[in-house]
N, C-alpha and C positions, 0 to 999 in steps of 0.2 A: 473449304476447300484441300482439305489434305486428301491426298492420296488417291485425286480423282481425275488424274493427270496421265494422255499419251507420251511417254516419257522419251519415246523413239525419233519423237520430232526434234527441231531447233528450238529455240527461244528459250532452253534454260538458263540460268542465272543462278551465281552463289554470291550470298550477302555475307560479309563479315563484322563483328562488330566487339571492341573491348570497351567499357566505359569507362565514366570516371570513378566509379567503384573503385574499379580492377581485380574484379572478383574472379573475373575469367572470360574464355572467349564463349561467344556466339556463332555457328554458322546454319545458314539456312539454303536450302536446295528450292526455288522456285520456277516457274514456268512464268515467264513475262509477255505479251504479245499485246499491241494495240492500246497499249495504259494502262493494260488490266493487269493484276499479280493475283497467283494461287501459288498459295505455300505448297511444296509436295512434303517438306519434314525439317526437320533439324538437329541439332548437335551440340552439347554444350561442354565445357571442360576445362580444369582451372587451371590457371598461370601457374609454370613452374615457379616455386617460391622466393628463388634467387631473383629471378625474373620480377616480380610483383614488387621484392624489395627494391629493386633497383628502381623501378617505375616511380615508386611513390617516393622513395630520395630523391627522384630526379624533381619530382611536381613539390616536394616541401622546400628543397634547396634553390630553384632551377638555376645550378649552376653545375656543369659538370666538367670535366676532359673531354677531348674529339677523342680522342680513343674509345673513351667508355660509352660515347654517344652513338658512333658508329657502328660500334660490337651490338648495343642496344638495339640497335635497330634492325639489325640482322637477323639477332635473338626472336625480335618479334614476330619477324616473315616467317623464320624458321617454324615457330609456335603455330601460326596462323594453317600455316601452307600442310602441318601435323595434322589442324583440326581439318580442313578441306581432304583429305586424303581419307581421315576415317568417316566423315558426312559420303563421299563417294562410295567408301566401302558399304556403307550401311543399305543405301538405299541402290547397290549396284549398277551404279552410273558409270560410265567411260570418261575420261577429263576431256575425252574429243566431242563428247555429247553439249559442253558448257561452252556456250560463247563466251562468258566474261564472269571475274569477279568484280563483285564493288567491296572494299576495305576501305573502312575506315581509320583504321590505324589507331593509337592509342597517345590518345589527347593528354598532352605533358604541360603546354602552355596554350591560354587561350586569351590574349591580348588585342584586341581590334580595335583600339583607341590609339590617340594620341598622331604624333605624325609620322611614325613608321607601323602601321598596325599589321598584325600578324595572327595566325593560330597553327600552334605546332601539333603536327599529328604525326610521331614515329613507325615508321615502316616501310623497310627496304625492297622496294614494288619490283624492282629487278630479281631479286634472291626467291620472293612469293612468285612472279610467272615461274621462272625457270625451276623450282621443287614442283611446282603444279601442272606445268606444264599446260595454263591457261590465261589466255591476256586478263590481266588488270587492273583496272579503275581507280585510281585513289586520289589524296589528296583534293577531298572537296569545297572544303571550305576558302579554297586560296584565291577562287577565282571573283567569288562574292566580293571580299574583302578587298580585292582591287578594285572595285567597281563601288568602293567606300560604303558598305555592307558589314555587318557583324559577322558575317560568316555563320551564323546560329540562329534558331534554330533550323535546321535543313529540311528537316522530317514533313512539316506542315504540308507540302502539295504532294506528297507521297497520301497523308491522309486522308486529303482530297480525292484523289485519284481511288481510292478504296469505295467512296460513295458514288462516282459517277456512273451512272448507267448500272450499279449494282442492284442486287437481289434484296440488299440491306438498305436502299434508298427510302424506300415508302415507310420503311420501319422509323424513320429519323428524321421527319420534317421538320421537329421543333428544333430549338439550339441544340446543337451536337457539338460536345467536345471530349477529345483525347488528352488523356493524362499520362505522363511519362512519370513513374515515380524510379528514379535510377538515380543515381549521383549526386545529379541535380531532378527537380521538376521542373517539366515545361508540359505549358500546353496548348492545344490547339483549337482555334473555333474555326468550324468548316461550312454552318448553314448561316453567313454573315454575307453583308453587300460584299465584303472586301475580306479574304483570307488572313486570319488572325493566329499568329502565333507568337510565342516569348516565352524565356525561362523566366518562373516563377520564385526558382531562390534554393536552397539545400534542400536537399531527401534525406538518402542513405549516406551522403559523406559524411555528416556530424553524426547520426546515429550509428555508423559503423566503427568511428575514429575514438566512440566515447567507450561504445562496448570492448575496441582492442585495446583500449586503455586503462580502463579500469574494470574490465571482467574478465581479461583474455580469451575472450571469446569474437570472431571474425564478427559476429554480425546478430541481432536480439532476435534468436529464435521465432519464429510465430507472434513476436513482440509480446514476448511474455515478461521479460524484465522493466519495457514500459508499461504495461497494464497493470504492475506491483508497485509503481510508483503514483504520485499526485503531480497535478500540472500546476507551478510557482507560479501566477500571474505576473507579480512584479520583475522577476527573471523573463518572462516572458515577451514584456512590456520594453526592457531594456533591448532583447536581441531585436523585435519588430522596428524599432525605433533607427535600425540601422537605415542608411541610406540606399541603400539598393531598392528597399522595398516600396520606397517612392519618386522612385526611377519612371519616367513614362516611355512608353515603347516606342522602338523594338529594344528589347533589350536582352542579354544575353551573359551568362555567368559561369564559375568553374572552380574546378580544386585551388586554383592559384588566391580566390577570394574567400571563399565559405571552405574552411579550413578547422583544424585542431588549434591552431593558433589563433584564430579568428574567433571560434569560441570561449578561448582561456583568456580573453581580453575582454571578451562580455562578461565574462563571470569574475574577472578582478572588477569591471565599473560595479558590479552590484555589489555593493559594501555586507551582505548578507551570505555571501554564497556558501559561507563556510559551516551554513546550517542547513544546507539542503542535501538531502542523501544520495549518492549515483543513480536511483533508480530513479527520483522525482527529476534529474535532470535530463533523463532517459526520456521521461514523460511531456517534458517541457519541450525537448525538442520535435518531438512530436505532433506536438499542438503547434509549434513553430511551421512545420509544413503545412500541416492541414490548416491553419491561420493565411500562411502566403498564399497558398491556391486558392482560397476562396476570395480572398482580399481581388486576387489580381482576376480572378472569372466575373467575380462581378464589377472592376472599375472597366473591362473590357466591354460588358455590358450595360457600360453607362447607368449601375443602380445611382451612383450616388446625386446625377442631375435628377433622379425622381426617387427618393428614398422610402416610399412604400408601394413599390414596385419590387416584387420576391419572384427570380427569374427561378426558371425551372427547365429541364431539358434532358438531356440521356450526356451523361458520362461514361465514359468508357476508358478505364485502368489498366495500363500494363507497365511490364518494368519487375523490378526485382521486392519492391515497395508493397505490392499487390499480396505478398507473403506476411505480410505485416497486420497481424489482426488489429495492433492498437491503433496503425496510423489509419487502416481501412475506415474503423470505427469511428476517428474521428473525424474524418474528410464525409461520413455520413452524417455524423451528428451535426454537422456544419451546415450542409445542403439538402435539409429534409424534402425539398421538394423535387429534388434529381433522381431520375432512375439509375441509378452507378452500376455497373456491372464490368467483368475483365473484360478483353478485344476477346477471350476463349468463346465468345457468345456471338461472334462473327466470323470465327472459325480461323485465328489468327490468335495461337497460345500465346500469352501475354509475356511469355519471356522471349520470343523470338520475332517480337514488331519491331525492333530497332533495326535486327539483323536482316529483315525483310525489306526496310527502307534502303538499306543501303545494295542490296542487291538490285532496286528500282532504280538505284540513283546511278547505278553503274550502267543501267539498260539506259535509261536518259543518253546517259554521254557516247556509249556505241551509239546510237541511233541518231545521236545529233540534236536533242531537244532538250531548249534549254530545263533549270531544274530547283531556280530558287525564286521565291516570291520575295520581289523586292517591299511588301508590304509587309510582309514577315521582320525582313534582316536590315531593310535601310540601305539597300543597293537602290545605285543609281537607273539601273536597269536589269532585264532579266537577261541570261546567260548560260549557255553549256557550263557544269560544273567537275571537276575531275582531269586527271590527267590520264593517259592511256599507256601502258606497256604493253607491246605485244612480243610473245615468245616467236613467232613466224608471221612473216611476209603474207601467207597465206591464209592467217586465221582471221582475220579481221575483216568483216563485209560493213560498211554503212546501211543504215535502214531496215524496217520492218522485216 
């Protein structure tokens, strides 16, 4: 899909994503029209370490003073804007050519339950629009939650759009699933009677946290530490006994649930944890992600109703976890009948899939089209997602 587009025409969108791993910012430039998305290119950069520390502190404590919260929103917006400006420079695009930015913001708390459900993504949309000179669409989860959905996952409808009237559709006539190995792992099943998607549980969040705590490294490069360890099956059973893994769909989760404190508590529950090496814990966490993904995929395909049924299909993987050899090997071992590839095989670099999804969600809002799937989020109805922040009253034109 890359670099085959006449960028002198309209319908250029930018997508911005910074995930629950808080490992950096991904921005993409895409052409989107008639519900079809074509990736032109992307750019990634690390967060300033002080901003990253503030975000993680807020996620862990869920409390801060209002001044710090307001300033963090502005700092994030300026960081996103800087990344956008670099993207435009890289691809020699004028800001006037871009119709809108779809920005997810930085999730610090996802709590779509109880009497007053909400999900908080930090970004000052006014600052982002002013700094870039481009209309911005933000706050994608709120309206779905207002209609009693979980506001997540948001990307399954976008995944479905990639295969509607696509040159790839004939290649994926059997079960087709897309797996995001970000901070949290989530699955989308597109070749079903009903679009299905859900968070399966932790992925890079726990792996990165343990690496940072025990090895003073930001992540397990190429999965080397995990590959050096052995899976501890009793500990794995303790982890998998958590109630989240038995919840029915729809379901979503985040760093507020799966975090270092959660892991520490589970290790305390397992009386022999002191005898497990840090590398063995890493190997066990890899197996936790691979097993929870496999279990949820099988559950969605009704394997339990027919134990002899062995599902097969195409699994397209994206996100930072694709670079973890230990994790990819574990998933391949547990799903031997599936053809497993990264989304690079359909022309979308795995690192940029989520940012492209938010460019598409921005497009859906700007053009007045619904973007949530009630079968995924549990919302009472389909609805338009996002809030629009305009730079100029002449910039926004609804419709294709």
